[in-house]
PDB file of N, CA, C and O in Angstrom, chain B, residues numbered from 101:
ATOM      1  N   UNK B 101      -2.258   8.829  12.474  1.00  0.00           N
ATOM      2  CA  UNK B 101      -2.749   9.441  11.257  1.00  0.00           C
ATOM      3  C   UNK B 101      -4.264   9.284  11.198  1.00  0.00           C
ATOM      4  O   UNK B 101      -4.821   8.281  11.644  1.00  0.00           O
ATOM      5  N   UNK B 102      -4.897  10.274  10.650  1.00  0.00           N
ATOM      6  CA  UNK B 102      -6.352  10.204  10.505  1.00  0.00           C
ATOM      7  C   UNK B 102      -6.696   9.371   9.267  1.00  0.00           C
ATOM      8  O   UNK B 102      -5.867   9.210   8.372  1.00  0.00           O
ATOM      9  N   UNK B 103      -7.927   8.843   9.222  1.00  0.00           N
ATOM     10  CA  UNK B 103      -8.339   8.123   8.007  1.00  0.00           C
ATOM     11  C   UNK B 103      -8.214   8.986   6.752  1.00  0.00           C
ATOM     12  O   UNK B 103      -7.848   8.487   5.687  1.00  0.00           O
ATOM     13  N   UNK B 104      -8.515  10.267   6.875  1.00  0.00           N
ATOM     14  CA  UNK B 104      -8.408  11.164   5.722  1.00  0.00           C
ATOM     15  C   UNK B 104      -6.962  11.273   5.239  1.00  0.00           C
ATOM     16  O   UNK B 104      -6.710  11.284   4.034  1.00  0.00           O
ATOM     17  N   UNK B 105      -6.023  11.352   6.161  1.00  0.00           N
ATOM     18  CA  UNK B 105      -4.606  11.425   5.784  1.00  0.00           C
ATOM     19  C   UNK B 105      -4.162  10.139   5.089  1.00  0.00           C
ATOM     20  O   UNK B 105      -3.374  10.178   4.144  1.00  0.00           O
ATOM     21  N   UNK B 106      -4.669   9.003   5.560  1.00  0.00           N
ATOM     22  CA  UNK B 106      -4.314   7.735   4.934  1.00  0.00           C
ATOM     23  C   UNK B 106      -4.889   7.631   3.528  1.00  0.00           C
ATOM     24  O   UNK B 106      -4.216   7.155   2.613  1.00  0.00           O
ATOM     25  N   UNK B 107      -6.126   8.072   3.353  1.00  0.00           N
ATOM     26  CA  UNK B 107      -6.722   8.068   2.015  1.00  0.00           C
ATOM     27  C   UNK B 107      -5.935   8.995   1.095  1.00  0.00           C
ATOM     28  O   UNK B 107      -5.653   8.637  -0.048  1.00  0.00           O
ATOM     29  N   UNK B 108      -5.580  10.176   1.580  1.00  0.00           N
ATOM     30  CA  UNK B 108      -4.776  11.105   0.768  1.00  0.00           C
ATOM     31  C   UNK B 108      -3.439  10.469   0.370  1.00  0.00           C
ATOM     32  O   UNK B 108      -2.986  10.620  -0.764  1.00  0.00           O
ATOM     33  N   UNK B 109      -2.814   9.756   1.316  1.00  0.00           N
ATOM     34  CA  UNK B 109      -1.539   9.101   1.025  1.00  0.00           C
ATOM     35  C   UNK B 109      -1.728   8.017  -0.035  1.00  0.00           C
ATOM     36  O   UNK B 109      -0.908   7.893  -0.945  1.00  0.00           O
ATOM     37  N   UNK B 110      -2.800   7.231   0.075  1.00  0.00           N
ATOM     38  CA  UNK B 110      -3.064   6.177  -0.912  1.00  0.00           C
ATOM     39  C   UNK B 110      -3.344   6.785  -2.292  1.00  0.00           C
ATOM     40  O   UNK B 110      -2.928   6.235  -3.311  1.00  0.00           O
ATOM     41  N   UNK B 111      -4.039   7.900  -2.317  1.00  0.00           N
ATOM     42  CA  UNK B 111      -4.296   8.584  -3.596  1.00  0.00           C
ATOM     43  C   UNK B 111      -2.985   9.072  -4.208  1.00  0.00           C
ATOM     44  O   UNK B 111      -2.789   8.963  -5.419  1.00  0.00           O
ATOM     45  N   UNK B 112      -2.098   9.603  -3.390  1.00  0.00           N
ATOM     46  CA  UNK B 112      -0.789  10.048  -3.898  1.00  0.00           C
ATOM     47  C   UNK B 112      -0.005   8.889  -4.494  1.00  0.00           C
ATOM     48  O   UNK B 112       0.638   9.032  -5.534  1.00  0.00           O
ATOM     49  N   UNK B 113      -0.063   7.742  -3.830  1.00  0.00           N
ATOM     50  CA  UNK B 113       0.621   6.555  -4.345  1.00  0.00           C
ATOM     51  C   UNK B 113      -0.009   6.122  -5.674  1.00  0.00           C
ATOM     52  O   UNK B 113       0.703   5.749  -6.606  1.00  0.00           O
ATOM     53  N   UNK B 114      -1.341   6.173  -5.758  1.00  0.00           N
ATOM     54  CA  UNK B 114      -2.035   5.832  -7.005  1.00  0.00           C
ATOM     55  C   UNK B 114      -1.616   6.779  -8.120  1.00  0.00           C
ATOM     56  O   UNK B 114      -1.420   6.349  -9.256  1.00  0.00           O
ATOM     57  N   UNK B 115      -1.479   8.054  -7.809  1.00  0.00           N
ATOM     58  CA  UNK B 115      -1.055   9.035  -8.814  1.00  0.00           C
ATOM     59  C   UNK B 115       0.355   8.735  -9.312  1.00  0.00           C
ATOM     60  O   UNK B 115       0.647   8.926 -10.492  1.00  0.00           O
ATOM     61  N   UNK B 116       1.235   8.264  -8.422  1.00  0.00           N
ATOM     62  CA  UNK B 116       2.581   7.864  -8.846  1.00  0.00           C
ATOM     63  C   UNK B 116       2.485   6.730  -9.866  1.00  0.00           C
ATOM     64  O   UNK B 116       3.226   6.703 -10.848  1.00  0.00           O
ATOM     65  N   UNK B 117       1.564   5.796  -9.623  1.00  0.00           N
ATOM     66  CA  UNK B 117       1.363   4.695 -10.551  1.00  0.00           C
ATOM     67  C   UNK B 117       0.886   5.175 -11.913  1.00  0.00           C
ATOM     68  O   UNK B 117       1.335   4.680 -12.947  1.00  0.00           O
ATOM     69  N   UNK B 118      -0.025   6.139 -11.909  1.00  0.00           N
ATOM     70  CA  UNK B 118      -0.544   6.676 -13.174  1.00  0.00           C
ATOM     71  C   UNK B 118       0.597   7.274 -13.997  1.00  0.00           C
ATOM     72  O   UNK B 118       0.629   7.129 -15.219  1.00  0.00           O
ATOM     73  N   UNK B 119       1.522   7.941 -13.329  1.00  0.00           N
ATOM     74  CA  UNK B 119       2.671   8.517 -14.042  1.00  0.00           C
ATOM     75  C   UNK B 119       3.528   7.436 -14.697  1.00  0.00           C
ATOM     76  O   UNK B 119       4.272   7.706 -15.641  1.00  0.00           O
ATOM     77  N   UNK B 120       3.416   6.215 -14.189  1.00  0.00           N
ATOM     78  CA  UNK B 120       4.152   5.082 -14.753  1.00  0.00           C
ATOM     79  C   UNK B 120       3.265   4.236 -15.678  1.00  0.00           C
ATOM     80  O   UNK B 120       3.605   3.105 -16.026  1.00  0.00           O
ATOM     81  N   UNK B 121       2.117   4.817 -16.066  1.00  0.00           N
ATOM     82  CA  UNK B 121       1.156   4.175 -16.974  1.00  0.00           C
ATOM     83  C   UNK B 121       0.487   2.943 -16.374  1.00  0.00           C
ATOM     84  O   UNK B 121       0.099   2.023 -17.093  1.00  0.00           O
ATOM     85  N   UNK B 122       0.358   2.935 -15.055  1.00  0.00           N
ATOM     86  CA  UNK B 122      -0.332   1.851 -14.360  1.00  0.00           C
ATOM     87  C   UNK B 122      -1.772   2.276 -14.073  1.00  0.00           C
ATOM     88  O   UNK B 122      -2.136   3.434 -14.275  1.00  0.00           O
ATOM     89  N   UNK B 123      -2.584   1.331 -13.603  1.00  0.00           N
ATOM     90  CA  UNK B 123      -3.953   1.655 -13.210  1.00  0.00           C
ATOM     91  C   UNK B 123      -3.914   2.569 -11.986  1.00  0.00           C
ATOM     92  O   UNK B 123      -2.972   2.493 -11.197  1.00  0.00           O
ATOM     93  N   UNK B 124      -4.918   3.431 -11.814  1.00  0.00           N
ATOM     94  CA  UNK B 124      -4.899   4.386 -10.694  1.00  0.00           C
ATOM     95  C   UNK B 124      -5.358   3.745  -9.381  1.00  0.00           C
ATOM     96  O   UNK B 124      -6.390   4.115  -8.821  1.00  0.00           O
ATOM     97  N   UNK B 125      -4.573   2.782  -8.906  1.00  0.00           N
ATOM     98  CA  UNK B 125      -4.885   2.111  -7.649  1.00  0.00           C
ATOM     99  C   UNK B 125      -3.642   2.167  -6.780  1.00  0.00           C
ATOM    100  O   UNK B 125      -2.567   1.734  -7.194  1.00  0.00           O
ATOM    101  N   UNK B 126      -3.789   2.699  -5.575  1.00  0.00           N
ATOM    102  CA  UNK B 126      -2.675   2.797  -4.640  1.00  0.00           C
ATOM    103  C   UNK B 126      -3.082   2.251  -3.292  1.00  0.00           C
ATOM    104  O   UNK B 126      -4.270   2.191  -2.975  1.00  0.00           O
ATOM    105  N   UNK B 127      -2.106   1.853  -2.497  1.00  0.00           N
ATOM    106  CA  UNK B 127      -2.391   1.304  -1.179  1.00  0.00           C
ATOM    107  C   UNK B 127      -1.305   1.724  -0.196  1.00  0.00           C
ATOM    108  O   UNK B 127      -0.140   1.875  -0.562  1.00  0.00           O
ATOM    109  N   UNK B 128      -1.705   1.908   1.042  1.00  0.00           N
ATOM    110  CA  UNK B 128      -0.761   2.180   2.121  1.00  0.00           C
ATOM    111  C   UNK B 128      -1.128   1.305   3.317  1.00  0.00           C
ATOM    112  O   UNK B 128      -2.288   0.934   3.501  1.00  0.00           O
ATOM    113  N   UNK B 129      -0.122   0.984   4.122  1.00  0.00           N
ATOM    114  CA  UNK B 129      -0.330   0.253   5.373  1.00  0.00           C
ATOM    115  C   UNK B 129       0.168   1.140   6.495  1.00  0.00           C
ATOM    116  O   UNK B 129       1.295   1.634   6.463  1.00  0.00           O
ATOM    117  N   UNK B 130      -0.683   1.336   7.483  1.00  0.00           N
ATOM    118  CA  UNK B 130      -0.351   2.178   8.638  1.00  0.00           C
ATOM    119  C   UNK B 130      -0.276   1.298   9.875  1.00  0.00           C
ATOM    120  O   UNK B 130      -1.129   0.439  10.095  1.00  0.00           O
ATOM    121  N   UNK B 131       0.750   1.522  10.673  1.00  0.00           N
ATOM    122  CA  UNK B 131       0.873   0.839  11.953  1.00  0.00           C
ATOM    123  C   UNK B 131       1.485   1.828  12.944  1.00  0.00           C
ATOM    124  O   UNK B 131       2.538   2.410  12.686  1.00  0.00           O
ATOM    125  N   UNK B 132       0.829   2.004  14.052  1.00  0.00           N
ATOM    126  CA  UNK B 132       1.365   2.896  15.077  1.00  0.00           C
ATOM    127  C   UNK B 132       1.485   4.340  14.638  1.00  0.00           C
ATOM    128  O   UNK B 132       2.389   5.049  15.082  1.00  0.00           O
ATOM    129  N   UNK B 133       0.580   4.792  13.764  1.00  0.00           N
ATOM    130  CA  UNK B 133       0.604   6.178  13.327  1.00  0.00           C
ATOM    131  C   UNK B 133       1.613   6.486  12.245  1.00  0.00           C
ATOM    132  O   UNK B 133       1.854   7.651  11.931  1.00  0.00           O
ATOM    133  N   UNK B 134       2.214   5.440  11.664  1.00  0.00           N
ATOM    134  CA  UNK B 134       3.247   5.627  10.647  1.00  0.00           C
ATOM    135  C   UNK B 134       2.925   4.746   9.438  1.00  0.00           C
ATOM    136  O   UNK B 134       2.506   3.600   9.599  1.00  0.00           O
ATOM    137  N   UNK B 135       3.117   5.272   8.242  1.00  0.00           N
ATOM    138  CA  UNK B 135       2.958   4.468   7.041  1.00  0.00           C
ATOM    139  C   UNK B 135       4.204   3.608   6.913  1.00  0.00           C
ATOM    140  O   UNK B 135       5.318   4.116   6.789  1.00  0.00           O
ATOM    141  N   UNK B 136       3.992   2.280   6.947  1.00  0.00           N
ATOM    142  CA  UNK B 136       5.131   1.359   6.919  1.00  0.00           C
ATOM    143  C   UNK B 136       5.303   0.679   5.571  1.00  0.00           C
ATOM    144  O   UNK B 136       6.329   0.045   5.326  1.00  0.00           O
ATOM    145  N   UNK B 137       4.309   0.801   4.692  1.00  0.00           N
ATOM    146  CA  UNK B 137       4.418   0.213   3.358  1.00  0.00           C
ATOM    147  C   UNK B 137       3.457   0.931   2.430  1.00  0.00           C
ATOM    148  O   UNK B 137       2.412   1.419   2.859  1.00  0.00           O
ATOM    149  N   UNK B 138       3.815   0.993   1.160  1.00  0.00           N
ATOM    150  CA  UNK B 138       2.913   1.563   0.158  1.00  0.00           C
ATOM    151  C   UNK B 138       3.271   0.970  -1.200  1.00  0.00           C
ATOM    152  O   UNK B 138       4.406   0.558  -1.442  1.00  0.00           O
ATOM    153  N   UNK B 139       2.279   0.940  -2.070  1.00  0.00           N
ATOM    154  CA  UNK B 139       2.508   0.455  -3.429  1.00  0.00           C
ATOM    155  C   UNK B 139       1.378   0.910  -4.331  1.00  0.00           C
ATOM    156  O   UNK B 139       0.312   1.312  -3.864  1.00  0.00           O
ATOM    157  N   UNK B 140       1.623   0.841  -5.609  1.00  0.00           N
ATOM    158  CA  UNK B 140       0.584   1.043  -6.615  1.00  0.00           C
ATOM    159  C   UNK B 140       0.593  -0.190  -7.498  1.00  0.00           C
ATOM    160  O   UNK B 140       1.512  -1.005  -7.420  1.00  0.00           O
ATOM    161  N   UNK B 141      -0.427  -0.333  -8.339  1.00  0.00           N
ATOM    162  CA  UNK B 141      -0.450  -1.481  -9.236  1.00  0.00           C
ATOM    163  C   UNK B 141       0.789  -1.457 -10.116  1.00  0.00           C
ATOM    164  O   UNK B 141       1.333  -0.395 -10.419  1.00  0.00           O
ATOM    165  N   UNK B 142       1.222  -2.633 -10.518  1.00  0.00           N
ATOM    166  CA  UNK B 142       2.410  -2.757 -11.359  1.00  0.00           C
ATOM    167  C   UNK B 142       2.146  -3.730 -12.504  1.00  0.00           C
ATOM    168  O   UNK B 142       3.031  -4.471 -12.931  1.00  0.00           O
ATOM    169  N   UNK B 143       0.914  -3.709 -12.987  1.00  0.00           N
ATOM    170  CA  UNK B 143       0.528  -4.648 -14.038  1.00  0.00           C
ATOM    171  C   UNK B 143       1.288  -4.413 -15.335  1.00  0.00           C
ATOM    172  O   UNK B 143       1.701  -5.372 -15.987  1.00  0.00           O
ATOM    173  N   UNK B 144       1.478  -3.160 -15.721  1.00  0.00           N
ATOM    174  CA  UNK B 144       2.200  -2.866 -16.956  1.00  0.00           C
ATOM    175  C   UNK B 144       3.662  -3.278 -16.818  1.00  0.00           C
ATOM    176  O   UNK B 144       4.222  -3.911 -17.713  1.00  0.00           O
ATOM    177  N   UNK B 145       4.267  -2.921 -15.711  1.00  0.00           N
ATOM    178  CA  UNK B 145       5.675  -3.243 -15.494  1.00  0.00           C
ATOM    179  C   UNK B 145       5.900  -4.750 -15.442  1.00  0.00           C
ATOM    180  O   UNK B 145       6.929  -5.245 -15.901  1.00  0.00           O
ATOM    181  N   UNK B 146       4.940  -5.475 -14.885  1.00  0.00           N
ATOM    182  CA  UNK B 146       5.075  -6.932 -14.758  1.00  0.00           C
ATOM    183  C   UNK B 146       4.343  -7.682 -15.867  1.00  0.00           C
ATOM    184  O   UNK B 146       4.295  -8.912 -15.867  1.00  0.00           O
ATOM    185  N   UNK B 147       3.779  -6.941 -16.802  1.00  0.00           N
ATOM    186  CA  UNK B 147       3.049  -7.496 -17.949  1.00  0.00           C
ATOM    187  C   UNK B 147       1.960  -8.468 -17.504  1.00  0.00           C
ATOM    188  O   UNK B 147       1.874  -9.592 -17.999  1.00  0.00           O
ATOM    189  N   UNK B 148       1.135  -8.020 -16.569  1.00  0.00           N
ATOM    190  CA  UNK B 148       0.017  -8.826 -16.076  1.00  0.00           C
ATOM    191  C   UNK B 148      -1.288  -8.192 -16.492  1.00  0.00           C
ATOM    192  O   UNK B 148      -1.346  -6.998 -16.788  1.00  0.00           O
ATOM    193  N   UNK B 149      -2.325  -8.987 -16.513  1.00  0.00           N
ATOM    194  CA  UNK B 149      -3.667  -8.494 -16.814  1.00  0.00           C
ATOM    195  C   UNK B 149      -4.576  -8.587 -15.599  1.00  0.00           C
ATOM    196  O   UNK B 149      -5.775  -8.327 -15.703  1.00  0.00           O
ATOM    197  N   UNK B 150      -4.029  -8.951 -14.462  1.00  0.00           N
ATOM    198  CA  UNK B 150      -4.800  -9.120 -13.241  1.00  0.00           C
ATOM    199  C   UNK B 150      -4.192  -8.230 -12.169  1.00  0.00           C
ATOM    200  O   UNK B 150      -2.980  -8.246 -11.958  1.00  0.00           O
ATOM    201  N   UNK B 151      -5.024  -7.462 -11.498  1.00  0.00           N
ATOM    202  CA  UNK B 151      -4.537  -6.567 -10.448  1.00  0.00           C
ATOM    203  C   UNK B 151      -4.408  -7.354  -9.154  1.00  0.00           C
ATOM    204  O   UNK B 151      -5.400  -7.847  -8.616  1.00  0.00           O
ATOM    205  N   UNK B 152      -3.184  -7.469  -8.658  1.00  0.00           N
ATOM    206  CA  UNK B 152      -2.916  -8.164  -7.399  1.00  0.00           C
ATOM    207  C   UNK B 152      -2.036  -7.251  -6.571  1.00  0.00           C
ATOM    208  O   UNK B 152      -0.864  -7.048  -6.889  1.00  0.00           O
ATOM    209  N   UNK B 153      -2.605  -6.696  -5.501  1.00  0.00           N
ATOM    210  CA  UNK B 153      -1.841  -5.754  -4.682  1.00  0.00           C
ATOM    211  C   UNK B 153      -1.702  -6.195  -3.245  1.00  0.00           C
ATOM    212  O   UNK B 153      -0.766  -5.770  -2.568  1.00  0.00           O
ATOM    213  N   UNK B 154      -2.587  -7.022  -2.757  1.00  0.00           N
ATOM    214  CA  UNK B 154      -2.622  -7.285  -1.325  1.00  0.00           C
ATOM    215  C   UNK B 154      -1.280  -7.766  -0.800  1.00  0.00           C
ATOM    216  O   UNK B 154      -0.829  -7.282   0.238  1.00  0.00           O
ATOM    217  N   UNK B 155      -0.630  -8.697  -1.475  1.00  0.00           N
ATOM    218  CA  UNK B 155       0.647  -9.197  -0.969  1.00  0.00           C
ATOM    219  C   UNK B 155       1.743  -8.153  -1.082  1.00  0.00           C
ATOM    220  O   UNK B 155       2.646  -8.122  -0.246  1.00  0.00           O
ATOM    221  N   UNK B 156       1.687  -7.293  -2.103  1.00  0.00           N
ATOM    222  CA  UNK B 156       2.714  -6.268  -2.277  1.00  0.00           C
ATOM    223  C   UNK B 156       2.722  -5.283  -1.123  1.00  0.00           C
ATOM    224  O   UNK B 156       3.777  -4.772  -0.746  1.00  0.00           O
ATOM    225  N   UNK B 157       1.565  -5.017  -0.567  1.00  0.00           N
ATOM    226  CA  UNK B 157       1.496  -3.999   0.469  1.00  0.00           C
ATOM    227  C   UNK B 157       1.391  -4.590   1.866  1.00  0.00           C
ATOM    228  O   UNK B 157       1.860  -3.969   2.820  1.00  0.00           O
ATOM    229  N   UNK B 158       0.797  -5.759   2.023  1.00  0.00           N
ATOM    230  CA  UNK B 158       0.598  -6.318   3.363  1.00  0.00           C
ATOM    231  C   UNK B 158       1.830  -7.055   3.851  1.00  0.00           C
ATOM    232  O   UNK B 158       2.117  -7.005   5.047  1.00  0.00           O
ATOM    233  N   UNK B 159       2.567  -7.729   3.000  1.00  0.00           N
ATOM    234  CA  UNK B 159       3.738  -8.469   3.451  1.00  0.00           C
ATOM    235  C   UNK B 159       4.762  -7.605   4.169  1.00  0.00           C
ATOM    236  O   UNK B 159       5.284  -8.029   5.200  1.00  0.00           O
ATOM    237  N   UNK B 160       5.078  -6.401   3.668  1.00  0.00           N
ATOM    238  CA  UNK B 160       6.007  -5.564   4.445  1.00  0.00           C
ATOM    239  C   UNK B 160       5.469  -5.242   5.836  1.00  0.00           C
ATOM    240  O   UNK B 160       6.235  -5.170   6.797  1.00  0.00           O
ATOM    241  N   UNK B 161       4.172  -5.051   5.947  1.00  0.00           N
ATOM    242  CA  UNK B 161       3.570  -4.809   7.262  1.00  0.00           C
ATOM    243  C   UNK B 161       3.676  -6.017   8.162  1.00  0.00           C
ATOM    244  O   UNK B 161       3.936  -5.889   9.358  1.00  0.00           O
ATOM    245  N   UNK B 162       3.475  -7.196   7.587  1.00  0.00           N
ATOM    246  CA  UNK B 162       3.625  -8.423   8.364  1.00  0.00           C
ATOM    247  C   UNK B 162       5.046  -8.563   8.872  1.00  0.00           C
ATOM    248  O   UNK B 162       5.268  -8.884  10.040  1.00  0.00           O
ATOM    249  N   UNK B 163       6.021  -8.319   7.982  1.00  0.00           N
ATOM    250  CA  UNK B 163       7.429  -8.426   8.398  1.00  0.00           C
ATOM    251  C   UNK B 163       7.739  -7.425   9.502  1.00  0.00           C
ATOM    252  O   UNK B 163       8.441  -7.750  10.459  1.00  0.00           O
ATOM    253  N   UNK B 164       7.225  -6.226   9.374  1.00  0.00           N
ATOM    254  CA  UNK B 164       7.460  -5.192  10.382  1.00  0.00           C
ATOM    255  C   UNK B 164       6.856  -5.616  11.707  1.00  0.00           C
ATOM    256  O   UNK B 164       7.480  -5.461  12.757  1.00  0.00           O
ATOM    257  N   UNK B 165       5.645  -6.149  11.663  1.00  0.00           N
ATOM    258  CA  UNK B 165       4.991  -6.593  12.892  1.00  0.00           C
ATOM    259  C   UNK B 165       5.751  -7.713  13.559  1.00  0.00           C
ATOM    260  O   UNK B 165       5.897  -7.723  14.782  1.00  0.00           O
ATOM    261  N   UNK B 166       6.239  -8.659  12.777  1.00  0.00           N
ATOM    262  CA  UNK B 166       7.005  -9.760  13.343  1.00  0.00           C
ATOM    263  C   UNK B 166       8.305  -9.268  13.947  1.00  0.00           C
ATOM    264  O   UNK B 166       8.736  -9.762  14.989  1.00  0.00           O
ATOM    265  N   UNK B 167       8.929  -8.304  13.302  1.00  0.00           N
ATOM    266  CA  UNK B 167      10.176  -7.743  13.830  1.00  0.00           C
ATOM    267  C   UNK B 167       9.941  -7.025  15.149  1.00  0.00           C
ATOM    268  O   UNK B 167      10.831  -6.966  15.997  1.00  0.00           O
ATOM    269  N   UNK B 168       8.744  -6.482  15.321  1.00  0.00           N
ATOM    270  CA  UNK B 168       8.414  -5.772  16.552  1.00  0.00           C
ATOM    271  C   UNK B 168       7.878  -6.705  17.628  1.00  0.00           C
ATOM    272  O   UNK B 168       7.447  -6.235  18.681  1.00  0.00           O
ATOM    273  N   UNK B 169       7.892  -8.011  17.393  1.00  0.00           N
ATOM    274  CA  UNK B 169       7.443  -8.950  18.408  1.00  0.00           C
ATOM    275  C   UNK B 169       6.007  -9.408  18.223  1.00  0.00           C
ATOM    276  O   UNK B 169       5.458 -10.022  19.138  1.00  0.00           O
ATOM    277  N   UNK B 170       5.393  -9.152  17.130  1.00  0.00           N
ATOM    278  CA  UNK B 170       4.030  -9.586  16.874  1.00  0.00           C
ATOM    279  C   UNK B 170       3.287  -8.553  16.063  1.00  0.00           C
ATOM    280  O   UNK B 170       3.551  -7.356  16.180  1.00  0.00           O
ATOM    281  N   UNK B 171       2.368  -9.000  15.247  1.00  0.00           N
ATOM    282  CA  UNK B 171       1.617  -8.062  14.411  1.00  0.00           C
ATOM    283  C   UNK B 171       0.629  -7.317  15.283  1.00  0.00           C
ATOM    284  O   UNK B 171      -0.253  -7.916  15.898  1.00  0.00           O
ATOM    285  N   UNK B 172       0.786  -6.013  15.329  1.00  0.00           N
ATOM    286  CA  UNK B 172      -0.126  -5.171  16.085  1.00  0.00           C
ATOM    287  C   UNK B 172      -1.224  -4.661  15.198  1.00  0.00           C
ATOM    288  O   UNK B 172      -1.378  -5.122  14.067  1.00  0.00           O
ATOM    289  N   UNK B 173      -1.986  -3.722  15.688  1.00  0.00           N
ATOM    290  CA  UNK B 173      -3.065  -3.144  14.869  1.00  0.00           C
ATOM    291  C   UNK B 173      -2.496  -2.506  13.610  1.00  0.00           C
ATOM    292  O   UNK B 173      -1.546  -1.726  13.663  1.00  0.00           O
ATOM    293  N   UNK B 174      -3.094  -2.853  12.488  1.00  0.00           N
ATOM    294  CA  UNK B 174      -2.632  -2.365  11.206  1.00  0.00           C
ATOM    295  C   UNK B 174      -3.852  -1.890  10.423  1.00  0.00           C
ATOM    296  O   UNK B 174      -4.906  -2.523  10.484  1.00  0.00           O
ATOM    297  N   UNK B 175      -3.725  -0.798   9.698  1.00  0.00           N
ATOM    298  CA  UNK B 175      -4.797  -0.340   8.826  1.00  0.00           C
ATOM    299  C   UNK B 175      -4.273  -0.345   7.405  1.00  0.00           C
ATOM    300  O   UNK B 175      -3.219   0.226   7.125  1.00  0.00           O
ATOM    301  N   UNK B 176      -5.003  -0.988   6.506  1.00  0.00           N
ATOM    302  CA  UNK B 176      -4.648  -1.016   5.094  1.00  0.00           C
ATOM    303  C   UNK B 176      -5.700  -0.198   4.351  1.00  0.00           C
ATOM    304  O   UNK B 176      -6.899  -0.442   4.487  1.00  0.00           O
ATOM    305  N   UNK B 177      -5.237   0.784   3.558  1.00  0.00           N
ATOM    306  CA  UNK B 177      -6.133   1.625   2.770  1.00  0.00           C
ATOM    307  C   UNK B 177      -5.779   1.444   1.304  1.00  0.00           C
ATOM    308  O   UNK B 177      -4.649   1.708   0.893  1.00  0.00           O
ATOM    309  N   UNK B 178      -6.755   0.989   0.511  1.00  0.00           N
ATOM    310  CA  UNK B 178      -6.563   0.826  -0.926  1.00  0.00           C
ATOM    311  C   UNK B 178      -7.616   1.673  -1.627  1.00  0.00           C
ATOM    312  O   UNK B 178      -8.810   1.542  -1.357  1.00  0.00           O
ATOM    313  N   UNK B 179      -7.167   2.542  -2.528  1.00  0.00           N
ATOM    314  CA  UNK B 179      -8.099   3.390  -3.292  1.00  0.00           C
ATOM    315  C   UNK B 179      -7.833   3.253  -4.776  1.00  0.00           C
ATOM    316  O   UNK B 179      -8.512   3.886  -5.586  1.00  0.00           O
TER     317      UNK B 179
END
């Protein structure tokens, strides 16, 4: 996937969050040309006042990498 495609995907995820009354922040994780994880902020749903996304989106990538025999090159895009 190109960087532009990844940014577009992260924006789409952010838009999904906005529809759920969340902040317009989305993230995707790409590995091997495939999006393996995505999320948007969930502060309203979890009743939080602090935006914490890194673990929500990176942990699935870590698990995927470990399942494949080791974490390979991964790109995380947050917009």
